[in-house]
C-alpha positions in Angstrom: -56.9 -7.6 4.2 -53.7 -8.6 5.4 -54.9 -9.8 8.7 -58.0 -11.4 7.0 -55.5 -13.8 5.0 -53.2 -15.0 8.1 -56.4 -15.3 10.0 -57.4 -17.8 7.6 -54.0 -18.8 6.9 -53.8 -19.6 11.0 -57.2 -21.7 11.0 -56.6 -24.0 7.8 -53.2 -24.9 9.0 -55.4 -26.2 13.2 -57.2 -27.9 10.9 -54.9 -29.2 8.4 -52.8 -30.4 12.1 -56.2 -31.9 13.5 -57.0 -34.0 10.2 -53.0 -35.2 10.8 -53.7 -35.8 14.6 -56.5 -38.1 13.7 -54.9 -40.0 11.1 -51.6 -41.0 13.6 -54.5 -42.1 15.7 -56.8 -44.1 13.5 -53.5 -45.9 12.7 -52.5 -46.3 15.6 
């Protein structure tokens, strides 16, 4: 259970980073 939770958190963090980068690119 812990491993799946950690993996899900990592996936969410990666998605958030990708979205933030896209927003920064569109802002620029």
